[in-house]
C-alpha positions as CSV (number, residue, x, y, z in Angstrom):
1,X,-68.8,-90.2,90.4
2,X,-67.2,-89.2,93.3
3,X,-68.5,-87.5,95.7
4,X,-66.9,-83.9,97.7
5,X,-67.9,-82.2,100.4
6,X,-68.7,-78.4,100.2
7,X,-69.2,-75.9,103.0
8,X,-72.6,-74.2,103.1
9,X,-71.6,-72.1,106.4
10,X,-68.5,-70.1,107.7
11,X,-69.2,-71.5,111.1
12,X,-70.7,-75.2,111.5
13,X,-73.0,-75.3,114.1
14,X,-71.8,-78.7,115.4
15,X,-68.6,-80.5,115.4
16,X,-68.6,-84.1,115.6
17,X,-64.9,-84.6,116.7
18,X,-63.1,-84.9,119.0
19,X,-65.5,-86.3,121.8
20,X,-69.1,-87.0,121.9
21,X,-71.4,-83.9,121.5
22,X,-74.3,-83.7,123.6
23,X,-77.5,-82.0,121.4
24,X,-81.2,-81.5,123.2
25,X,-84.3,-81.3,121.1
26,X,-87.0,-79.6,122.4
27,X,-90.3,-80.7,121.2
28,X,-93.7,-79.9,121.9
29,X,-96.3,-82.8,122.7
30,X,-99.5,-80.6,120.7
31,X,-100.3,-83.6,118.5
32,X,-98.1,-86.2,117.6
33,X,-95.8,-84.4,114.7
34,X,-93.6,-82.7,116.2
35,X,-92.5,-85.8,118.4
36,X,-92.2,-87.7,115.5
37,X,-89.9,-85.1,113.6
38,X,-87.9,-84.9,117.3
39,X,-87.7,-88.6,117.2
40,X,-86.4,-88.7,113.5
41,X,-83.5,-86.1,114.3
42,X,-82.3,-87.8,117.7
43,X,-82.0,-91.3,115.4
44,X,-79.9,-89.3,112.9
45,X,-77.8,-87.7,115.9
46,X,-77.5,-90.9,117.9
47,X,-76.0,-92.7,114.7
48,X,-73.6,-90.2,114.1
49,X,-72.1,-90.6,117.5
50,X,-73.8,-87.4,119.4
51,X,-75.2,-88.0,123.0
52,X,-79.0,-86.7,122.3
53,X,-81.5,-85.8,125.0
54,X,-85.4,-84.9,124.4
55,X,-87.5,-82.2,126.0
56,X,-90.7,-81.4,125.9
57,X,-91.9,-77.8,126.0
58,X,-95.1,-78.6,127.5
59,X,-93.2,-79.9,130.6
60,X,-90.7,-77.0,130.9
61,X,-93.0,-73.8,130.7
62,X,-93.8,-72.6,134.3
63,X,-97.2,-72.7,136.6
64,X,-98.1,-76.0,134.5
65,X,-98.9,-73.4,131.6
66,X,-97.8,-76.4,129.4
67,X,-100.7,-78.9,129.6
68,X,-103.5,-76.0,130.2
69,X,-102.5,-74.7,126.9
70,X,-102.6,-78.3,125.4
71,X,-106.2,-79.0,126.8
72,X,-107.0,-75.8,125.7
73,X,-105.6,-76.2,122.1
74,X,-107.5,-79.3,122.0
75,X,-110.8,-78.1,123.1
76,X,-110.5,-75.5,120.6
77,X,-109.8,-77.3,117.7
78,X,-112.3,-80.1,118.5
79,X,-115.6,-77.7,119.5
80,X,-114.7,-74.4,117.6
81,X,-112.2,-75.3,114.8
82,X,-112.9,-72.4,112.5
83,X,-111.8,-70.4,115.6
84,X,-108.2,-71.9,114.9
85,X,-107.8,-69.6,111.9
86,X,-108.7,-66.4,113.6
87,X,-106.5,-67.2,116.6
88,X,-103.4,-67.8,114.3
89,X,-104.2,-64.4,112.4
90,X,-104.2,-62.8,115.7
91,X,-100.9,-63.9,116.5
92,X,-99.0,-62.4,113.6
93,X,-96.8,-59.8,114.4
94,X,-98.9,-56.6,113.9
95,X,-101.3,-57.8,116.4
96,X,-101.1,-57.3,120.1
97,X,-101.4,-60.9,120.7
98,X,-98.3,-61.8,119.3
99,X,-96.4,-59.4,120.9
100,X,-97.7,-60.8,124.8
101,X,-97.5,-64.4,123.7
102,X,-93.7,-64.1,122.3
103,X,-92.5,-61.9,125.3
104,X,-94.4,-65.0,127.9
105,X,-92.8,-67.3,125.7
106,X,-89.4,-65.2,125.9
107,X,-89.7,-65.0,129.6
108,X,-89.6,-69.4,129.9
109,X,-86.4,-69.4,128.3
110,X,-84.5,-70.0,131.8
111,X,-86.3,-73.1,132.3
112,X,-85.4,-74.4,128.8
113,X,-81.9,-73.1,128.9
114,X,-81.6,-75.0,132.5
115,X,-82.5,-78.0,130.9
116,X,-80.1,-77.9,128.1
117,X,-77.0,-76.6,130.1
118,X,-73.7,-78.4,128.7
119,X,-75.2,-79.2,125.2
120,X,-73.5,-78.1,122.1
121,X,-76.4,-77.7,120.0
122,X,-79.9,-77.0,120.8
123,X,-82.7,-77.8,117.9
124,X,-86.2,-77.7,118.5
125,X,-89.4,-79.0,116.5
126,X,-92.1,-76.4,118.2
127,X,-92.6,-72.8,117.7
128,X,-92.8,-72.3,121.1
129,X,-89.2,-73.6,121.6
130,X,-88.1,-71.4,118.7
131,X,-89.2,-68.4,120.3
132,X,-88.0,-69.4,124.2
133,X,-84.3,-70.3,122.8
134,X,-84.2,-67.2,120.1
135,X,-85.0,-64.9,123.0
136,X,-81.6,-67.4,125.0
137,X,-79.8,-66.5,122.4
138,X,-80.2,-62.7,121.8
139,X,-79.8,-62.0,125.5
140,X,-76.7,-64.1,126.6
141,X,-78.6,-66.7,128.2
142,X,-77.6,-69.6,125.9
143,X,-74.1,-69.9,124.1
144,X,-74.9,-73.2,122.3
145,X,-76.1,-72.7,119.1
146,X,-79.9,-73.2,118.3
147,X,-81.7,-74.9,115.0
148,X,-85.4,-74.9,114.5
149,X,-86.7,-77.9,112.4
150,X,-90.0,-76.3,110.8
151,X,-92.3,-79.5,110.8
152,X,-94.9,-78.0,108.1
153,X,-94.8,-76.5,104.4
154,X,-96.7,-73.7,105.9
155,X,-94.6,-71.2,108.0
156,X,-96.7,-69.3,111.0
157,X,-94.6,-66.0,112.4
158,X,-94.2,-67.8,115.7
159,X,-92.0,-70.3,113.9
160,X,-89.2,-67.5,113.4
161,X,-86.8,-65.9,115.7
162,X,-84.0,-63.5,114.7
163,X,-81.9,-65.1,117.5
164,X,-82.2,-68.7,116.3
165,X,-79.0,-70.0,114.1
166,X,-80.6,-71.5,111.6
167,X,-84.1,-72.5,110.4
168,X,-84.5,-76.2,108.2
169,X,-87.7,-76.3,106.0
170,X,-88.6,-79.4,104.0
171,X,-89.3,-77.0,101.1
172,X,-88.2,-74.3,99.3
173,X,-92.1,-73.1,99.6
174,X,-91.7,-73.0,103.3
175,X,-88.2,-72.0,103.3
176,X,-89.2,-68.7,101.4
177,X,-92.0,-68.3,103.8
178,X,-89.6,-68.6,106.9
179,X,-87.3,-65.9,105.0
180,X,-90.1,-63.3,104.8
181,X,-90.2,-63.4,108.4
182,X,-86.6,-62.9,109.1
183,X,-85.2,-66.4,109.3
184,X,-81.7,-67.7,107.9
185,X,-83.3,-70.9,106.7
186,X,-81.9,-74.0,104.6
187,X,-84.0,-76.5,102.7
188,X,-83.5,-79.9,104.2
189,X,-84.2,-83.3,103.1
190,X,-87.7,-84.7,104.9
191,X,-87.2,-86.7,108.4
192,X,-89.4,-89.8,107.7
193,X,-89.2,-92.9,110.2
194,X,-87.3,-95.6,108.1
195,X,-90.0,-98.2,110.0
196,X,-93.2,-97.9,112.3
197,X,-92.2,-96.5,115.5
198,X,-93.7,-99.4,117.3
199,X,-91.7,-101.9,116.7
200,X,-91.4,-103.8,119.8
201,X,-95.2,-104.3,119.9
202,X,-97.2,-107.1,118.9
203,X,-97.5,-106.4,114.0
204,X,-100.9,-105.6,113.3
205,X,-102.2,-106.4,109.9
206,X,-102.4,-103.5,108.1
207,X,-106.3,-103.8,107.0
208,X,-108.6,-106.4,108.8
209,X,-109.4,-109.4,105.9
210,X,-112.8,-109.0,105.5
211,X,-112.6,-105.5,104.3
212,X,-113.3,-105.0,100.6
213,X,-111.2,-102.5,98.7
214,X,-110.3,-100.4,97.3
215,X,-109.3,-98.5,100.3
216,X,-109.4,-94.7,100.9
217,X,-107.4,-93.9,104.4
218,X,-109.0,-90.9,106.1
219,X,-106.3,-89.4,108.2
220,X,-106.7,-86.5,110.7
221,X,-103.1,-86.7,112.6
222,X,-103.2,-88.6,115.6
223,X,-106.0,-87.0,117.4
224,X,-108.5,-87.7,114.7
225,X,-109.3,-83.6,114.1
226,X,-111.4,-82.1,111.6
227,X,-114.6,-83.1,109.6
228,X,-113.9,-87.0,109.2
229,X,-117.4,-88.3,109.4
230,X,-118.0,-85.6,106.2
231,X,-115.3,-87.1,104.5
232,X,-116.4,-90.6,104.8
233,X,-119.7,-89.9,104.0
234,X,-118.2,-88.4,100.6
235,X,-116.8,-91.6,100.3
236,X,-119.1,-93.4,100.6
237,X,-121.5,-91.3,98.1
238,X,-118.7,-91.4,95.3
239,X,-118.8,-95.7,96.0
240,X,-115.1,-95.7,94.3
241,X,-113.5,-96.7,97.5
242,X,-114.3,-97.8,100.8
243,X,-113.5,-95.2,103.6
244,X,-111.3,-96.6,106.1
245,X,-110.4,-93.9,108.7
246,X,-107.8,-93.2,111.5
247,X,-109.5,-91.9,114.3
248,X,-106.2,-91.7,116.3
249,X,-107.2,-91.3,120.0
250,X,-110.4,-89.9,119.6
251,X,-112.4,-93.2,121.1
252,X,-116.0,-91.1,120.9
253,X,-115.1,-90.7,116.8
254,X,-114.0,-94.2,116.5
255,X,-117.6,-95.4,118.1
256,X,-119.4,-93.3,116.2
257,X,-118.0,-93.9,112.9
258,X,-118.5,-97.5,113.7
259,X,-122.0,-97.3,113.4
260,X,-122.1,-96.1,109.6
261,X,-122.4,-98.9,107.4
262,X,-119.5,-99.3,105.0
263,X,-117.5,-97.2,107.0
264,X,-114.1,-98.7,108.9
265,X,-113.2,-96.9,112.4
266,X,-109.8,-97.6,113.2
267,X,-108.1,-96.3,116.7
268,X,-104.3,-95.7,117.6
269,X,-102.1,-97.7,115.0
270,X,-98.3,-98.0,115.0
271,X,-98.0,-99.3,111.8
272,X,-99.2,-96.1,109.7
273,X,-96.5,-96.8,106.9
274,X,-97.7,-100.3,106.3
275,X,-101.4,-99.4,106.7
276,X,-100.7,-96.3,104.1
277,X,-99.2,-98.7,101.8
278,X,-102.0,-100.9,102.4
279,X,-104.6,-98.3,100.6
280,X,-105.2,-97.0,97.3
281,X,-105.3,-93.5,98.3
282,X,-104.9,-91.2,101.4
283,X,-107.0,-88.3,102.1
284,X,-105.5,-86.0,104.6
285,X,-106.2,-82.8,106.1
286,X,-103.7,-81.0,108.3
287,X,-100.3,-81.2,105.9
288,X,-98.3,-82.1,108.6
289,X,-96.2,-85.4,109.5
290,X,-98.7,-87.7,108.5
291,X,-98.8,-86.4,105.0
292,X,-94.8,-86.7,104.8
293,X,-95.2,-90.0,106.2
294,X,-98.0,-90.7,103.2
295,X,-95.7,-89.0,100.4
296,X,-93.1,-91.2,101.4
297,X,-95.4,-94.6,101.3
298,X,-95.9,-93.8,97.1
299,X,-99.4,-93.9,97.9
300,X,-101.6,-91.5,96.2
301,X,-102.3,-88.4,98.5
302,X,-104.9,-85.6,98.7
303,X,-106.1,-82.9,100.8
304,X,-109.6,-82.8,101.7
305,X,-111.8,-80.8,103.8
306,X,-108.3,-79.1,105.7
307,X,-108.2,-78.0,109.2
308,X,-108.7,-74.1,109.7
309,X,-105.4,-72.3,110.2
310,X,-102.4,-74.0,109.9
311,X,-104.0,-76.9,107.7
312,X,-105.3,-74.7,105.1
313,X,-101.9,-72.7,104.9
314,X,-100.3,-76.2,104.7
315,X,-102.7,-77.4,101.9
316,X,-101.9,-73.9,100.0
317,X,-98.2,-74.7,100.0
318,X,-98.6,-78.3,99.4
319,X,-100.6,-77.8,96.0
320,X,-98.2,-75.0,95.5
321,X,-95.0,-77.4,96.1
322,X,-96.5,-79.8,93.5
323,X,-96.6,-82.4,96.5
324,X,-100.3,-82.8,97.7
325,X,-103.5,-81.6,95.2
326,X,-106.2,-79.9,97.1
327,X,-109.9,-81.3,96.6
328,X,-112.0,-78.4,97.1
329,X,-115.3,-79.6,96.4
330,X,-116.8,-83.2,96.7
331,X,-116.4,-83.1,92.6
332,X,-112.8,-82.7,92.7
333,X,-112.2,-85.2,95.3
334,X,-114.1,-87.8,92.6
335,X,-112.2,-86.7,90.1
336,X,-108.9,-87.0,92.1
337,X,-110.5,-91.0,93.1
338,X,-110.8,-91.8,89.4
339,X,-107.3,-91.4,88.9
340,X,-105.6,-92.7,91.8
341,X,-105.7,-96.3,91.0
342,X,-103.5,-95.2,87.7
343,X,-100.9,-93.1,89.5
344,X,-97.4,-94.6,89.6
345,X,-96.6,-96.0,93.0
346,X,-93.4,-93.9,94.0
347,X,-92.2,-91.7,96.8
348,X,-93.1,-88.1,96.3
349,X,-91.1,-86.4,99.1
350,X,-88.7,-83.9,97.9
351,X,-85.5,-85.4,98.3
352,X,-83.0,-83.5,96.4
353,X,-81.8,-80.9,99.7
354,X,-79.0,-81.9,101.6
355,X,-79.1,-84.0,104.7
356,X,-79.7,-82.5,108.3
357,X,-76.4,-84.0,109.7
358,X,-74.9,-82.3,106.8
359,X,-76.7,-78.6,107.0
360,X,-75.4,-78.6,111.0
361,X,-72.1,-79.8,110.6
362,X,-71.5,-77.4,107.7
363,X,-71.1,-79.6,104.8
364,X,-72.9,-80.6,101.8
365,X,-72.1,-84.2,99.9
366,X,-72.1,-82.9,96.2
367,X,-71.7,-85.5,93.5
368,X,-69.3,-84.6,91.1
369,X,-68.0,-86.2,87.7
370,X,-65.0,-88.2,88.3
């Protein structure tokens, strides 16, 4: 077999030579998934010789709107999670709220353009960045091409702006949704950390030695969102596996779960890949970056009690893509747990798509017969 490079775009979005290309990545610290994707994009581009800078849209929004919106978002998911689905529906194009929000995000473009001045390419891993940068491209404020990296398998219309040069989706199911919203989209190989992000920190053992297995790792993302306690109690009632709950930054949740006999409550961890590999299954509820890490670990993964809004939408698409089944009842969950121990340990990520670097430089390596 030999390897050839075949162009996929008439005009590449980034040229790696001559010189050192400058690339800006715009993330959004509304949860850890957008930041994790941004770090992985930066790692790939720096390895290719690019000068990469990461900016947080939270700090770029004017009038301290970024931190305010983050507090509101967190409070809504914790106190009124059911309302999040309603919010996302109101932010679809046939509602006035969508037009108001997209105009406001467009009005923030100047600060983002200033932060990325002189860059040869701008990528974003958050819908706020996509809207602002798309507006900047259409209005002529930004000359550099813009790429949106879609972090979820479902694509809300806020992710898509006609001015963005290219959207990258982690599965064809997500790509089809992005195209329906009018975005030029290609499928990209998902970016997953090669090793735990906290490499410099003291190593944590994946599991305390006195906890009896098998183990079911329950995760609600970095914030410990969702009905994790109810999920842990369902696992206890089933009796097949010890529920090990990742509480993330929610210290109150960890204290509450620690008082339930038979439940293991863990706080913030920087060794998630090792932890997932040590467990016998992963029970997730959001379908974001954590679910991709679980798929990469080879540990059987199931969706249960998904978060309203994007969690449910991701669950539908992950199941449609054949990646993660959705246990809609405790009976479905028990059936999955019964088969988890028999499932082969291999990565279930869709890895057949081109690499990010190949897509943005306009060439895809293709294996052909010698």
